[in-house]
C-alpha positions as CSV (number, residue, x, y, z in Angstrom):
1,X,-12.2,-55.3,46.2
2,X,-11.4,-59.0,44.8
3,X,-9.3,-59.1,42.1
4,X,-12.2,-60.3,39.5
5,X,-13.4,-56.7,40.1
6,X,-10.4,-54.6,40.3
7,X,-9.7,-52.7,37.1
8,X,-6.0,-52.8,35.6
9,X,-3.5,-50.7,36.6
10,X,-0.5,-50.5,34.6
11,X,0.8,-47.7,36.6
12,X,1.0,-49.3,39.5
13,X,4.4,-49.6,41.5
14,X,5.6,-53.1,41.8
15,X,5.0,-55.1,44.7
16,X,7.1,-55.4,47.3
17,X,9.3,-58.6,47.3
18,X,8.1,-61.3,49.6
19,X,10.1,-61.4,52.5
20,X,12.5,-64.7,53.0
21,X,10.7,-67.3,54.6
22,X,13.1,-67.9,57.1
23,X,12.9,-64.2,58.2
24,X,9.2,-64.7,58.7
25,X,9.9,-67.8,60.7
26,X,12.9,-66.2,62.8
27,X,10.6,-63.0,63.7
28,X,7.5,-64.8,64.7
29,X,10.0,-67.2,66.7
30,X,11.4,-64.2,68.6
31,X,8.2,-63.5,69.5
32,X,7.2,-66.7,70.8
33,X,10.4,-66.6,72.9
34,X,9.8,-63.5,74.4
35,X,6.1,-64.8,75.6
36,X,7.3,-68.1,76.8
37,X,10.7,-66.6,78.5
38,X,8.3,-64.3,80.8
39,X,6.3,-67.0,82.2
40,X,9.4,-68.4,83.9
41,X,12.4,-65.5,84.0
42,X,10.5,-63.3,86.9
43,X,11.0,-66.7,89.3
44,X,14.8,-66.2,90.3
45,X,14.1,-62.4,90.7
46,X,11.0,-62.5,93.4
47,X,13.6,-62.3,96.5
48,X,14.7,-59.1,95.1
49,X,11.9,-57.8,94.4
50,X,10.4,-58.4,97.5
51,X,13.3,-56.2,99.0
52,X,12.8,-53.3,95.9
53,X,8.8,-53.0,96.4
54,X,8.2,-54.3,99.8
55,X,5.7,-57.0,98.6
56,X,4.5,-59.8,100.9
57,X,4.0,-63.2,100.1
58,X,0.6,-62.9,98.7
59,X,1.6,-59.7,96.3
60,X,5.1,-61.9,95.1
61,X,2.5,-64.9,94.0
62,X,0.4,-62.4,92.1
63,X,3.6,-60.9,90.3
64,X,3.4,-64.5,88.4
65,X,-0.3,-64.9,88.6
66,X,-1.3,-61.7,87.1
67,X,0.8,-62.4,83.6
68,X,-0.6,-66.2,83.8
69,X,-4.2,-65.4,84.3
70,X,-4.3,-62.5,81.7
71,X,-2.4,-64.7,79.1
72,X,-4.5,-68.2,79.6
73,X,-8.1,-65.8,79.6
74,X,-7.1,-63.9,76.7
75,X,-5.4,-66.4,74.1
76,X,-8.4,-67.9,72.4
77,X,-9.8,-64.2,71.6
78,X,-6.1,-63.4,70.7
79,X,-6.5,-66.3,68.2
80,X,-9.4,-65.1,66.5
81,X,-8.6,-61.8,66.5
82,X,-5.9,-62.4,64.3
83,X,-7.9,-64.7,61.9
84,X,-10.5,-61.6,61.4
85,X,-8.3,-58.5,61.5
86,X,-4.8,-59.7,60.4
87,X,-2.1,-61.8,61.7
88,X,0.4,-59.3,61.4
89,X,-1.4,-56.4,62.6
90,X,-2.3,-58.9,66.1
91,X,1.5,-59.5,65.9
92,X,2.5,-56.0,65.8
93,X,-0.3,-54.9,68.8
94,X,0.5,-57.9,71.2
95,X,4.3,-57.3,71.1
96,X,3.6,-53.8,71.4
97,X,1.8,-53.9,74.3
98,X,4.0,-56.6,75.8
99,X,7.0,-54.0,75.0
100,X,5.5,-51.3,76.7
101,X,4.2,-53.2,79.7
102,X,7.6,-54.6,80.2
103,X,9.0,-50.7,80.4
104,X,6.3,-49.9,82.6
105,X,6.9,-52.9,85.3
106,X,10.4,-52.3,85.2
107,X,10.2,-48.6,86.0
108,X,7.4,-49.5,88.5
109,X,7.7,-47.5,91.9
110,X,4.7,-49.3,93.4
111,X,3.8,-52.8,93.8
112,X,0.6,-52.1,92.3
113,X,2.2,-50.6,89.6
114,X,4.1,-54.0,88.7
115,X,1.1,-55.8,89.2
116,X,-0.7,-54.1,87.0
117,X,2.3,-54.2,84.1
118,X,2.2,-57.8,84.5
119,X,-1.3,-58.1,83.8
120,X,-1.1,-55.8,80.4
121,X,1.9,-58.0,79.7
122,X,0.2,-61.5,79.6
123,X,-2.5,-59.4,78.0
124,X,-0.2,-58.6,74.9
125,X,1.3,-62.1,75.2
126,X,-2.5,-63.6,74.8
127,X,-2.7,-61.3,71.7
128,X,1.0,-61.9,70.1
129,X,1.1,-65.8,71.3
130,X,-1.4,-67.2,68.4
131,X,-0.1,-65.2,65.9
132,X,3.1,-66.4,65.9
133,X,2.4,-70.2,65.0
134,X,0.0,-69.1,62.4
135,X,2.3,-66.5,60.9
136,X,5.0,-70.0,60.7
137,X,2.0,-72.0,59.3
138,X,1.1,-69.1,56.9
139,X,4.2,-68.7,55.3
140,X,5.2,-72.4,55.0
141,X,3.2,-75.0,52.9
142,X,2.4,-78.0,54.6
143,X,4.7,-80.9,54.8
144,X,8.0,-81.5,55.8
145,X,9.1,-78.0,55.2
146,X,6.3,-77.0,57.6
147,X,7.1,-79.6,60.2
148,X,10.6,-78.3,60.3
149,X,9.2,-74.6,60.9
150,X,6.7,-75.6,63.7
151,X,10.1,-77.7,64.9
152,X,11.9,-74.1,65.1
153,X,8.7,-72.5,66.9
154,X,8.4,-75.3,69.4
155,X,12.3,-75.7,70.1
156,X,12.4,-71.6,70.7
157,X,9.3,-71.2,72.9
158,X,10.5,-74.6,74.9
159,X,13.9,-72.8,75.0
160,X,12.4,-69.9,76.6
161,X,10.8,-71.2,79.3
162,X,14.1,-73.1,79.9
163,X,16.0,-70.0,79.8
164,X,14.2,-68.1,82.2
165,X,15.8,-69.6,85.4
166,X,19.7,-68.9,83.7
167,X,18.9,-65.3,82.1
168,X,16.8,-64.3,85.3
169,X,19.6,-65.2,87.3
170,X,22.3,-63.3,85.2
171,X,20.3,-60.0,85.2
172,X,19.2,-60.4,88.9
173,X,23.3,-60.9,90.0
174,X,25.1,-58.3,87.3
175,X,22.3,-55.6,87.2
176,X,18.8,-55.7,89.2
177,X,15.5,-57.6,89.2
178,X,14.2,-54.4,86.8
179,X,16.5,-55.9,84.1
180,X,14.2,-59.1,84.0
181,X,11.7,-57.1,82.5
182,X,13.3,-54.1,81.0
183,X,15.4,-56.4,78.8
184,X,12.3,-57.1,76.7
185,X,12.3,-53.6,75.6
186,X,15.2,-53.0,73.2
187,X,14.5,-56.9,71.8
188,X,10.6,-56.1,71.5
189,X,11.5,-52.7,69.7
190,X,13.8,-54.7,67.1
191,X,11.4,-57.2,66.6
192,X,8.5,-54.9,66.0
193,X,10.8,-52.6,63.5
194,X,11.6,-55.7,61.7
195,X,8.2,-57.0,61.8
196,X,6.4,-54.0,60.2
197,X,9.0,-53.9,57.7
198,X,9.1,-57.5,56.6
199,X,6.0,-59.8,57.6
200,X,3.2,-59.5,55.1
201,X,-0.6,-59.4,56.3
202,X,-2.9,-62.4,56.0
203,X,-6.1,-63.0,57.1
204,X,-9.5,-65.0,56.7
205,X,-12.3,-63.4,58.4
206,X,-14.5,-63.2,55.0
207,X,-15.8,-59.9,56.5
208,X,-17.2,-61.4,59.8
209,X,-17.4,-59.8,62.9
210,X,-15.6,-60.9,66.2
211,X,-18.6,-63.1,68.5
212,X,-18.4,-60.7,71.4
213,X,-20.8,-62.6,73.8
214,X,-18.8,-65.7,73.2
215,X,-14.9,-63.7,73.3
216,X,-16.8,-62.4,76.8
217,X,-17.7,-65.7,78.0
218,X,-14.6,-67.8,77.4
219,X,-12.1,-64.8,78.3
220,X,-13.8,-64.7,81.7
221,X,-14.3,-68.4,81.9
222,X,-10.6,-69.3,81.3
223,X,-9.4,-66.1,83.7
224,X,-11.6,-67.2,86.5
225,X,-10.5,-71.0,85.8
226,X,-6.6,-69.5,86.4
227,X,-7.8,-67.5,89.2
228,X,-8.9,-70.6,91.2
229,X,-6.1,-72.9,89.8
230,X,-3.8,-70.4,91.1
231,X,-5.2,-69.6,94.6
232,X,-4.6,-73.7,95.4
233,X,-1.1,-73.0,96.4
234,X,-1.9,-71.0,99.3
235,X,-5.4,-71.8,100.1
236,X,-5.4,-75.6,99.2
237,X,-8.1,-77.2,96.9
238,X,-11.2,-77.4,99.5
239,X,-10.9,-73.5,100.4
240,X,-13.6,-71.5,99.2
241,X,-11.7,-69.1,98.0
242,X,-10.4,-72.3,95.7
243,X,-13.5,-73.7,95.0
244,X,-16.1,-71.0,94.0
245,X,-14.0,-69.3,91.3
246,X,-13.1,-73.0,89.7
247,X,-16.7,-73.6,89.7
248,X,-17.7,-70.0,88.5
249,X,-15.1,-70.6,85.4
250,X,-16.0,-74.0,84.6
251,X,-20.1,-72.5,84.4
252,X,-18.7,-70.1,82.2
253,X,-17.0,-71.9,79.7
254,X,-20.4,-74.2,79.7
255,X,-22.3,-71.0,79.1
256,X,-19.3,-70.4,76.1
257,X,-20.0,-73.4,74.6
258,X,-23.8,-73.5,75.0
259,X,-23.4,-69.9,73.2
260,X,-21.4,-71.1,70.2
261,X,-23.7,-73.8,69.5
262,X,-26.3,-71.2,68.7
263,X,-24.1,-68.3,67.0
264,X,-24.3,-67.7,63.7
265,X,-20.6,-66.7,63.4
266,X,-18.8,-68.3,66.2
267,X,-15.7,-67.4,68.1
268,X,-15.0,-71.2,68.1
269,X,-16.8,-73.2,65.7
270,X,-17.4,-76.6,67.8
271,X,-16.6,-78.7,64.7
272,X,-13.3,-78.3,65.2
273,X,-13.4,-80.2,68.3
274,X,-15.0,-82.9,66.3
275,X,-11.6,-83.0,64.0
276,X,-9.8,-85.7,65.5
277,X,-6.5,-84.3,65.0
278,X,-7.5,-81.0,66.7
279,X,-9.0,-82.9,69.6
280,X,-6.5,-85.5,70.3
281,X,-3.3,-83.3,69.9
282,X,-4.9,-80.6,72.2
283,X,-5.9,-83.2,74.9
284,X,-2.4,-84.8,74.7
285,X,-1.0,-81.2,74.8
286,X,-2.5,-80.1,78.1
287,X,-1.8,-83.6,79.7
288,X,2.2,-83.4,78.6
289,X,2.2,-79.4,79.7
290,X,0.6,-80.4,83.3
291,X,4.1,-82.9,83.9
292,X,6.3,-81.2,81.7
293,X,6.2,-77.4,82.9
294,X,6.9,-78.7,86.6
295,X,10.0,-79.8,85.3
296,X,11.7,-76.7,85.4
297,X,10.1,-75.3,88.6
298,X,11.1,-78.2,90.5
299,X,14.4,-78.8,89.5
300,X,15.4,-75.5,90.3
301,X,14.0,-75.7,93.8
302,X,15.6,-79.0,94.2
303,X,18.9,-77.5,93.0
304,X,18.9,-74.3,95.4
305,X,16.9,-75.4,98.3
306,X,18.5,-78.9,98.3
307,X,22.1,-79.1,97.1
308,X,22.6,-75.5,98.0
309,X,23.2,-74.1,94.2
310,X,23.1,-70.2,93.7
311,X,20.4,-69.0,91.2
312,X,22.9,-68.4,88.5
313,X,24.1,-71.8,89.3
314,X,21.2,-73.5,89.2
315,X,20.1,-71.5,85.7
316,X,23.5,-73.1,84.5
317,X,23.0,-76.4,85.6
318,X,19.8,-77.0,83.5
319,X,21.7,-75.6,80.4
320,X,22.4,-79.0,79.1
321,X,18.5,-79.6,79.6
322,X,17.7,-76.5,77.6
323,X,20.1,-77.9,74.8
324,X,18.4,-81.0,74.6
325,X,14.9,-79.7,73.9
326,X,16.1,-77.7,70.7
327,X,18.1,-80.9,69.6
328,X,14.7,-83.1,70.2
329,X,12.6,-80.2,68.4
330,X,14.7,-80.5,65.4
331,X,15.2,-84.1,65.0
332,X,11.4,-84.5,65.5
333,X,10.6,-83.4,61.7
334,X,12.8,-86.3,60.7
335,X,11.5,-89.0,62.7
336,X,7.8,-87.9,61.5
337,X,8.7,-88.7,58.0
338,X,10.2,-91.7,58.5
339,X,7.7,-93.0,61.1
340,X,4.8,-90.6,61.5
341,X,3.8,-87.9,63.7
342,X,1.9,-90.4,66.4
343,X,4.7,-92.6,66.7
344,X,7.2,-89.4,67.6
345,X,5.1,-88.0,69.9
346,X,4.6,-91.4,71.8
347,X,8.3,-92.0,71.5
348,X,9.2,-88.7,72.8
349,X,6.4,-88.5,75.9
350,X,8.0,-92.3,76.7
351,X,11.7,-90.8,76.5
352,X,10.4,-87.8,78.9
353,X,8.6,-90.6,81.3
354,X,11.9,-92.0,81.6
355,X,13.8,-88.7,82.7
356,X,10.8,-88.1,85.0
357,X,11.2,-91.7,86.7
358,X,14.7,-91.3,86.8
359,X,14.4,-88.1,88.7
360,X,11.8,-89.5,91.1
361,X,14.8,-91.3,92.6
362,X,16.5,-88.2,93.7
363,X,18.2,-87.9,97.0
364,X,19.4,-85.3,99.4
365,X,23.1,-85.6,98.6
366,X,22.5,-86.2,94.9
367,X,25.5,-85.1,92.4
368,X,25.2,-82.9,89.6
369,X,25.5,-85.8,86.8
370,X,23.1,-88.1,87.8
371,X,20.7,-86.1,90.0
372,X,20.2,-82.9,87.6
373,X,22.1,-83.4,84.5
374,X,21.4,-86.7,83.0
375,X,17.4,-87.0,84.1
376,X,17.0,-83.5,83.2
377,X,18.6,-84.1,79.6
378,X,16.1,-87.2,79.1
379,X,13.1,-84.8,80.1
380,X,13.5,-82.3,78.0
381,X,14.7,-84.1,75.0
382,X,11.4,-86.2,75.2
383,X,9.3,-82.8,75.3
384,X,10.9,-81.5,72.2
385,X,10.5,-84.6,70.4
386,X,6.6,-84.6,71.5
387,X,6.0,-81.0,71.0
388,X,6.7,-80.7,67.6
389,X,4.4,-83.4,66.3
390,X,1.7,-82.8,68.7
391,X,1.4,-79.0,67.3
392,X,1.7,-80.0,63.7
393,X,-1.5,-82.5,64.1
394,X,-3.2,-79.8,66.3
395,X,-2.8,-77.4,63.1
396,X,-2.9,-79.4,60.1
397,X,-6.8,-80.4,60.1
398,X,-7.9,-76.8,60.4
399,X,-9.3,-74.6,57.5
400,X,-6.8,-71.7,56.8
401,X,-9.8,-69.1,58.1
402,X,-9.7,-71.0,61.6
403,X,-5.6,-71.3,61.7
404,X,-5.3,-68.1,64.4
405,X,-8.0,-69.7,66.7
406,X,-6.4,-73.3,66.3
407,X,-3.1,-71.7,67.2
408,X,-4.7,-70.0,70.0
409,X,-6.5,-73.2,71.1
410,X,-2.8,-75.0,71.2
411,X,-1.1,-72.8,73.3
412,X,-4.3,-72.1,75.7
413,X,-4.0,-76.2,76.1
414,X,-0.3,-75.9,76.9
415,X,-0.7,-72.9,79.1
416,X,-3.5,-74.4,81.2
417,X,-2.1,-77.8,81.4
418,X,1.0,-76.1,82.9
419,X,-0.8,-74.0,85.2
420,X,-3.1,-76.7,86.3
421,X,-0.4,-79.0,86.7
422,X,2.0,-77.0,88.7
423,X,-0.7,-76.3,91.5
424,X,-1.4,-80.1,91.8
425,X,2.0,-80.4,91.9
426,X,2.6,-77.9,94.5
427,X,0.0,-79.4,96.5
428,X,1.4,-82.9,96.6
429,X,5.3,-81.7,97.5
430,X,3.5,-79.9,100.3
431,X,1.7,-82.6,101.4
432,X,4.3,-84.8,101.4
433,X,6.7,-82.3,103.5
434,X,4.2,-81.1,106.0
435,X,5.6,-78.4,106.5
436,X,9.1,-79.7,107.3
437,X,11.6,-77.6,105.9
438,X,14.8,-80.2,105.9
439,X,16.8,-81.0,102.7
440,X,15.2,-84.7,103.4
441,X,12.0,-83.6,103.5
442,X,11.8,-81.2,100.6
443,X,13.6,-84.0,98.5
444,X,10.7,-86.2,99.4
445,X,8.3,-84.0,98.3
446,X,10.0,-83.1,95.2
447,X,10.6,-86.8,94.4
448,X,6.8,-87.3,94.5
449,X,6.2,-84.5,92.4
450,X,8.5,-86.4,89.6
451,X,6.9,-89.7,90.4
452,X,3.5,-88.3,89.8
453,X,4.5,-86.8,86.3
454,X,5.8,-90.3,85.4
455,X,2.2,-91.3,85.8
456,X,0.6,-88.7,84.2
457,X,2.9,-89.2,80.8
458,X,2.1,-92.7,80.9
459,X,-1.3,-92.1,80.6
460,X,-0.8,-89.4,77.7
461,X,1.4,-92.2,75.8
462,X,-1.3,-94.6,76.1
463,X,-3.8,-91.9,75.1
464,X,-1.3,-90.4,72.0
465,X,-1.1,-94.1,70.5
466,X,-4.7,-95.0,70.5
467,X,-6.5,-91.4,69.5
468,X,-3.8,-89.3,67.7
469,X,-4.4,-89.9,63.7
470,X,-1.8,-92.5,62.2
471,X,-1.2,-90.1,59.5
472,X,-0.3,-86.2,60.0
473,X,1.6,-83.4,59.1
474,X,5.3,-83.7,58.5
475,X,4.8,-87.6,57.4
476,X,5.4,-86.6,53.7
477,X,7.1,-84.2,51.5
């Protein structure tokens, strides 16, 4: 009932005091941290999982892929559901699913039980993740304050990815592989209780219903694409098990776009893609993600397989990089006010490019300072600087009723870019090593990956300078 039609009620209890903005941002960021952490935290635990549940190589691959496929496939649906049914409600539903699935995975006694739990975790993450950014942008007015809040969200998300290896190494060595999942349960329960108490509901659906045909098509298309990408490392790009799902996924996405053009209340209004800020920032996010996501994976492999670090040592070696991404994210809003979002995005990409170029000169006998720490800090400092203005631009041009969808699109672009980039880079590394397992051969493969990442970021920097709006979020206020 609208306020104009509502009868006055002098006996009504006073409205609950609105929660502090910082608390809403903190809870949203906590949810985002858990989502991103679980993309990477299980990697360190995979050898222990193999022994504990007797999984083969393909089964281990699906411990990772079951999560990422469900995460990517349901992201847009989760974002739109938040717009229509309430951002707080979807935050709670997503986090609840994620927490229960973490408990089930940590207690799994059979391999299939763990794989099902990981898929449900990915579904919960897809419902939760878009709401985290939407809650932040809804709670903070547009301008400098919102840019700082998005910087915090970016830093926490990137920090979650960075912390995965370290957290996983500590838990596996101190407790067992099960705790890389069980650790989510107490944290998730605390965040759930606080969010239920303090976060206010918001929605902008105007009574519209969910576009079910569009939801089915885009979810099936993205999930099928993600599955095809996941097959490339084991089967290669030309195998039928790769080509068929990739083509099917593209066909489903094309059908989704056709259906959306004709729908009265589309899941994703195609007019959003005509907004320069939304289209350019998401393409830039996709390109950046395709390079940046690979950094942690291949740096960890280089530290362990070539330099002989333990999983815990490898995690500790990347702590300076983890701190650098936080520094970059928090510095970005000030630079955005001084020079503009586009300039900061390009600057961050160029800083990351310098780190990738440095890392591409790695050798089999490199020392920590010059082979891991300095290039890693440059890569992640640049990632932090670039991520904040891109997220700000991607969400600044959309109407309030599309906020959840745009947030889902941001996460989808980054996740699909990272998944595709990792598959391509793994293929490049494998082709260069050609089955040789010596430290020298592995180093050649990893070095080629970082050289390729350098080229991708160079293309991204040019695209950002030419296409991103000259003015944007965070430049005033």
